[in-house]
C-alpha positions as CSV (number, residue, x, y, z in Angstrom):
1,M,79.4,76.2,74.3
2,T,76.1,78.0,74.9
3,N,76.5,80.4,78.6
4,K,74.2,82.1,80.9
5,H,73.9,85.2,79.2
6,Q,72.9,83.8,75.6
7,I,70.1,81.8,77.5
8,A,68.6,84.6,79.4
9,T,69.1,86.8,76.5
10,F,67.2,84.6,74.1
11,M,64.2,84.0,76.4
12,E,63.7,87.7,77.4
13,S,63.4,88.3,73.8
14,A,60.7,85.6,73.5
15,R,58.6,86.9,76.0
16,E,55.8,87.9,73.5
17,E,55.9,84.4,72.1
18,V,55.3,83.0,75.7
19,I,52.3,85.3,76.3
20,D,50.7,84.6,73.1
21,L,51.2,80.8,73.1
22,T,49.5,80.7,76.8
23,K,46.7,83.1,75.6
24,R,46.1,80.4,72.6
25,L,46.3,77.5,74.9
26,I,43.9,78.8,77.1
27,A,41.4,79.6,74.2
28,A,41.4,76.4,73.8
29,K,38.8,74.8,75.9
30,T,40.1,71.6,77.1
31,V,38.1,71.0,80.2
32,N,38.1,67.4,81.2
33,P,35.9,65.8,81.1
34,P,35.3,65.2,78.6
35,G,39.0,67.1,77.5
36,D,39.0,67.4,73.6
37,E,42.5,67.9,73.7
38,A,42.7,68.2,70.2
39,S,42.4,71.9,69.7
40,A,45.1,72.6,72.2
41,A,47.2,70.0,70.7
42,Q,47.0,71.9,67.2
43,V,48.2,75.2,68.9
44,V,51.1,73.0,70.2
45,E,51.8,71.4,66.7
46,D,51.7,74.3,64.4
47,Y,54.2,76.0,66.6
48,L,56.6,73.2,66.5
49,R,56.4,72.8,62.8
50,A,56.8,76.3,62.3
51,N,60.2,76.1,64.1
52,G,61.2,73.0,62.4
53,I,61.1,70.6,65.2
54,P,59.2,67.3,64.3
55,C,56.3,65.9,66.2
56,E,54.0,62.9,66.5
57,R,50.3,63.0,67.5
58,F,49.2,59.9,69.1
59,E,44.9,59.4,70.0
60,K,43.5,56.4,72.1
61,A,40.5,57.8,71.0
62,P,39.0,60.8,68.7
63,G,40.0,64.2,70.2
64,R,41.9,62.8,73.3
65,T,45.1,63.8,71.6
66,N,48.7,63.6,72.9
67,V,52.0,65.2,71.2
68,L,55.2,64.0,71.1
69,A,58.3,66.2,70.1
70,R,62.0,65.4,70.1
71,I,64.8,67.4,69.4
72,G,68.0,65.6,69.7
73,S,69.4,61.8,69.5
74,G,70.9,59.0,71.5
75,T,71.4,58.8,74.8
76,P,70.2,60.1,77.8
77,V,66.5,61.1,77.1
78,L,65.2,64.0,79.1
79,L,61.5,64.0,79.4
80,V,59.2,67.1,80.1
81,P,55.8,66.1,80.3
82,L,52.8,68.6,80.5
83,H,49.2,68.0,80.3
84,L,46.9,69.9,77.7
85,D,43.6,69.4,79.8
86,T,42.4,71.5,82.3
87,V,39.7,71.4,85.3
88,P,36.2,73.0,85.0
89,P,36.4,76.8,85.2
90,G,34.0,76.7,88.1
91,D,32.6,79.9,90.1
92,G,34.1,83.3,90.9
93,W,35.9,84.3,88.1
94,T,36.2,87.9,87.3
95,S,37.0,87.8,83.7
96,D,36.4,85.0,81.1
97,P,38.2,81.8,82.1
98,F,39.0,81.0,78.5
99,R,39.8,84.3,77.2
100,A,43.3,85.2,78.7
101,E,43.9,88.6,80.0
102,V,47.1,90.1,81.1
103,R,47.2,92.4,84.2
104,E,50.3,93.6,86.4
105,G,52.5,91.2,84.9
106,R,50.1,88.1,85.1
107,I,48.2,86.1,82.5
108,Y,45.1,85.2,83.9
109,G,42.9,82.1,82.9
110,R,41.7,78.4,83.4
111,G,44.9,76.3,82.6
112,A,47.3,79.7,83.1
113,G,49.4,77.9,85.6
114,D,48.4,74.4,85.3
115,D,49.7,73.4,82.6
116,K,49.2,75.9,80.0
117,G,51.5,78.4,81.1
118,P,54.4,76.2,81.9
119,L,53.7,74.3,78.3
120,A,54.3,77.4,76.5
121,S,57.8,78.2,78.2
122,C,58.6,74.9,77.0
123,L,57.7,75.2,73.7
124,V,60.1,78.5,73.8
125,L,62.5,76.3,75.0
126,M,61.9,73.6,72.2
127,K,62.8,76.5,70.3
128,F,66.1,77.7,72.0
129,L,67.1,73.6,71.8
130,K,66.4,73.3,68.3
131,Q,68.7,76.3,67.2
132,H,71.6,74.5,69.7
133,E,71.0,70.7,68.6
134,R,74.4,70.6,67.8
135,D,75.1,71.2,71.5
136,L,73.3,67.8,72.3
137,K,74.3,64.4,72.7
138,G,71.3,63.3,74.2
139,Q,67.3,64.2,73.3
140,F,64.9,66.3,74.8
141,L,61.6,64.9,74.9
142,L,58.4,66.8,75.2
143,A,55.4,65.2,76.0
144,A,51.7,67.6,75.9
145,A,49.6,65.0,76.9
146,A,45.7,64.6,77.2
147,D,43.9,63.4,80.6
148,E,46.1,64.4,83.3
149,E,43.3,65.8,85.3
150,C,41.2,62.4,85.3
151,G,43.5,59.8,85.4
152,S,45.8,59.8,82.5
153,G,44.2,57.1,80.9
154,F,44.0,58.8,78.0
155,G,47.5,60.4,78.5
156,F,50.7,59.9,79.9
157,E,49.4,55.9,81.2
158,W,48.2,55.1,78.2
159,L,51.5,56.1,76.3
160,L,53.6,54.6,79.1
161,V,51.9,51.5,78.9
162,E,51.8,51.2,75.1
163,R,55.2,52.5,75.3
164,K,55.0,55.3,73.1
165,L,57.7,56.9,74.9
166,C,60.4,56.2,77.3
167,A,63.1,58.2,79.0
168,D,66.0,58.3,81.4
169,Y,65.2,61.3,83.3
170,A,61.9,63.5,83.6
171,I,61.2,66.9,85.1
172,V,57.5,67.4,85.7
173,P,56.1,71.1,85.6
174,D,53.3,70.5,87.6
175,V,54.2,71.3,91.4
176,A,54.5,75.3,91.8
177,H,55.9,76.8,94.3
178,N,57.7,79.4,92.4
179,M,60.6,77.0,91.5
180,Q,61.7,77.1,95.0
181,M,60.5,73.5,95.5
182,I,61.5,70.1,94.0
183,D,59.0,67.4,94.3
184,V,61.1,64.5,95.7
185,A,58.7,62.5,97.7
186,E,54.7,61.3,97.6
187,K,52.9,59.9,100.2
188,G,50.7,56.5,99.0
189,V,47.4,57.2,97.6
190,L,44.9,54.3,99.1
191,F,41.1,55.2,98.5
192,F,38.6,52.4,99.5
193,E,35.1,51.9,99.8
194,I,33.1,49.8,102.7
195,T,29.7,48.8,102.2
196,S,27.6,47.8,105.3
197,H,24.7,45.4,104.5
198,G,21.4,45.4,106.9
199,K,17.7,44.7,106.5
200,Q,15.2,46.9,105.9
201,A,12.0,47.2,108.2
202,H,9.9,50.0,109.1
203,G,11.3,52.8,111.4
204,S,8.5,52.1,114.2
205,R,9.9,48.5,114.5
206,P,13.9,48.8,113.8
207,E,14.3,45.4,116.1
208,K,12.8,43.9,112.9
209,G,15.7,45.3,110.8
210,V,19.5,45.4,110.7
211,N,20.3,49.2,110.4
212,A,23.3,49.1,107.9
213,V,24.2,52.9,108.7
214,W,24.7,52.6,112.6
215,N,26.8,49.3,112.0
216,M,28.6,51.8,109.6
217,I,29.1,54.2,112.4
218,D,30.6,51.6,114.5
219,L,33.2,50.2,112.3
220,L,34.0,54.5,111.2
221,N,34.6,54.9,114.6
222,R,36.9,52.0,115.1
223,I,38.8,52.9,111.5
224,R,39.0,56.3,113.0
225,G,41.0,55.1,116.0
226,L,43.6,53.0,114.1
227,D,47.2,53.6,115.0
228,L,48.6,54.5,111.9
229,A,51.5,56.0,113.8
230,T,55.1,55.5,112.5
231,E,58.1,57.4,112.7
232,P,57.4,60.6,110.4
233,H,59.1,61.0,107.3
234,P,61.7,64.1,107.1
235,L,60.0,65.5,104.0
236,L,56.7,64.0,104.3
237,G,55.4,64.1,107.8
238,H,52.7,62.0,109.4
239,A,50.0,59.5,107.6
240,T,46.7,60.9,107.2
241,L,43.4,59.3,107.3
242,N,40.0,60.8,105.7
243,L,36.2,59.9,105.7
244,G,35.4,61.9,102.3
245,A,32.0,60.2,101.7
246,I,28.9,58.6,103.4
247,E,25.5,57.8,102.2
248,G,23.1,55.5,103.5
249,G,19.0,55.2,103.9
250,S,16.4,56.8,102.1
251,A,13.6,58.0,104.7
252,P,13.6,58.8,108.9
253,N,10.7,55.9,108.9
254,M,12.8,53.1,107.2
255,V,15.9,51.0,109.0
256,P,18.5,51.3,106.2
257,A,19.8,48.1,104.7
258,R,22.7,49.6,102.9
259,C,25.3,52.4,103.6
260,T,28.4,53.1,101.8
261,A,31.5,55.0,103.0
262,K,34.6,55.8,100.9
263,I,38.1,56.4,102.6
264,D,41.3,58.2,101.9
265,I,44.4,57.3,103.4
266,R,48.0,58.7,102.6
267,Y,50.7,56.6,103.5
268,L,54.3,56.6,104.0
269,P,57.2,54.7,102.1
270,S,57.6,53.0,105.4
271,Q,54.2,51.7,105.2
272,T,52.8,49.3,102.8
273,K,48.9,49.0,101.7
274,D,48.6,45.4,103.1
275,G,49.4,46.5,106.2
276,I,47.1,49.3,106.5
277,L,44.3,47.2,104.9
278,G,45.2,44.7,107.5
279,A,44.5,46.8,110.4
280,V,41.0,47.8,108.4
281,Q,40.2,44.2,107.7
282,R,40.8,43.5,111.7
283,A,38.6,46.7,112.7
284,I,35.8,45.1,110.4
285,A,36.1,41.3,111.9
286,D,36.1,43.1,115.5
287,T,32.9,45.2,114.8
288,V,31.2,42.0,113.4
289,A,32.0,39.9,116.5
290,S,31.1,42.9,118.5
291,L,27.5,43.5,116.7
292,G,27.0,40.1,115.7
293,T,24.1,41.5,112.8
294,A,26.8,43.7,110.8
295,K,28.2,42.3,107.5
296,F,30.4,44.6,105.5
297,D,32.2,44.5,102.2
298,L,35.7,46.5,101.2
299,R,36.6,47.3,97.7
300,I,39.9,49.1,96.6
301,L,38.9,52.3,94.4
302,T,42.8,53.6,93.8
303,D,46.5,52.4,95.4
304,H,49.1,54.4,94.2
305,P,52.3,53.5,96.3
306,P,54.4,56.1,98.1
307,T,57.9,57.5,95.8
308,E,60.8,59.1,96.9
309,V,63.7,59.9,94.7
310,P,67.2,60.7,96.9
311,T,67.9,64.3,97.8
312,D,71.5,63.6,96.1
313,H,70.0,62.4,92.8
314,L,71.9,64.1,89.6
315,L,68.7,65.2,88.8
316,V,67.9,67.0,92.1
317,K,71.6,68.5,92.0
318,V,71.5,70.0,88.4
319,I,68.1,71.6,89.2
320,Q,69.4,73.3,92.4
321,R,72.4,74.7,90.7
322,H,71.1,75.8,87.7
323,A,68.2,77.6,89.4
324,R,70.8,78.9,91.8
325,E,72.9,80.3,88.7
326,M,70.2,81.5,86.7
327,L,67.9,82.9,88.9
328,D,69.3,82.9,92.7
329,I,66.9,80.7,93.7
330,D,67.7,77.9,96.4
331,A,65.3,75.2,95.3
332,R,64.8,72.9,97.9
333,P,63.9,69.1,97.9
334,M,60.1,68.7,99.4
335,G,57.5,66.2,99.7
336,Q,53.9,66.4,99.3
337,S,50.7,64.5,100.0
338,G,49.2,64.8,96.7
339,A,50.3,62.9,93.5
340,T,51.6,64.1,90.4
341,L,52.8,62.1,87.3
342,C,56.4,61.5,89.2
343,K,54.3,58.4,90.3
344,Q,53.4,56.8,87.1
345,L,57.0,57.6,85.7
346,L,59.1,56.4,88.7
347,A,56.8,53.1,88.5
348,H,57.8,52.6,84.7
349,G,61.3,53.3,86.0
350,I,62.0,56.9,84.9
351,A,63.7,59.1,87.5
352,A,61.4,62.0,87.8
353,V,61.1,64.8,90.2
354,G,58.8,67.9,90.2
355,F,59.8,71.4,89.3
356,A,57.6,74.3,88.3
357,P,57.4,78.1,88.2
358,G,53.6,79.1,89.9
359,D,52.3,80.5,93.1
360,A,51.0,77.1,95.4
361,G,46.9,77.6,95.6
362,E,46.5,79.0,91.7
363,A,45.8,75.7,90.2
364,H,42.1,74.7,90.3
365,A,40.7,78.0,91.5
366,A,38.8,80.9,90.1
367,N,41.2,84.1,88.9
368,E,43.9,81.2,88.0
369,S,47.1,83.1,87.2
370,I,50.6,82.9,86.7
371,S,53.5,85.4,86.2
372,I,55.0,86.2,82.8
373,Q,58.2,86.8,84.3
374,E,58.2,83.5,86.0
375,L,57.0,81.7,82.7
376,V,60.1,83.5,81.2
377,D,62.5,82.6,83.9
378,F,61.5,78.9,84.0
379,A,62.6,78.5,80.3
380,K,66.0,79.9,81.3
381,V,66.5,77.6,84.1
382,M,65.2,74.5,82.0
383,A,67.5,75.3,79.0
384,A,70.3,75.4,81.1
385,I,69.5,72.0,82.7
386,S,68.9,70.6,79.5
387,L,72.2,71.5,78.3
388,D,73.8,70.3,80.9
389,L,72.3,66.7,81.3
390,L,72.2,66.3,77.6
391,G,75.2,68.4,76.5
392,R,78.4,66.8,74.7
393,E,80.7,68.3,77.6
394,R,79.2,65.7,80.0
């Protein structure tokens, strides 16, 4: 059976491969939109095939490429899903965001941490597992997918709905925190839009119209005062409410006939979408009753329910054990307000947690970077986890 020393020796010897793969992936511009993930997918496929690892390409639309690669056979199946696309570079870069640079032990470039550096680590991990395939009784499944940054309609969500992939467990390398965090809980994400309908009139005679903006302000103040209080979650804290956008009117001398507002509520496992929307609808009814002239429509934009994996789940325990043994890291179960692929995987019956290298705050920032040593170390701990979960001795 492969031991800790063998894993560490292999991954340290593969350091230059990790660096080279990360650079090549960054050079493949996959800004989403439009995505164009095919160029990065080619880097993935070339490396896998050069190391005798079979892979398949799936596309919902031309250029929106997903790559799946497997090692081993049978069950259980451990899925490691990563993504090929990035957000735009934005402003503030001191170097070309698509020509990776190595400085002081770090790789700089768009996607270095989110998610191309971790993808490079996992490609080297695949090479290692291929050489030790005889030690596996289950399957290691790598997914390098399109469209994660814009909803996964061309990527993971499509792959799951179309049954292109299935698994027993998943570890999502997309939460950073230097491998000290295991994402086991995520708040629900509820985005909705409210439209206030009024009547246009001349601004000098507002009594002849119905001001949709004033009515919206009254309603928003009621929504702001909604009691979303519940017992705080031990990992997620309290629910939150944010007014993210408001638009109405076109000139100071016109009574606006329309106003729209977009609201973001992050809610807890102890709450429900229906309960929250019921409170919003009561606020709307109270506003209409109070003003008489008000009329509102409500439209749900996004709803992803909260998710939670028990802190004593097998996945959590295996990650903690090998993070400690391989890296002397105390990986703690944590929750977050943001949403990751864990939500979609759990919705499809796949036990999923987040665990990844990288500094919190690097993703989507100018001069995005990641520690090369962390990329190598991540491959080490993922090798130990994979052999534990999929090894014949289990």
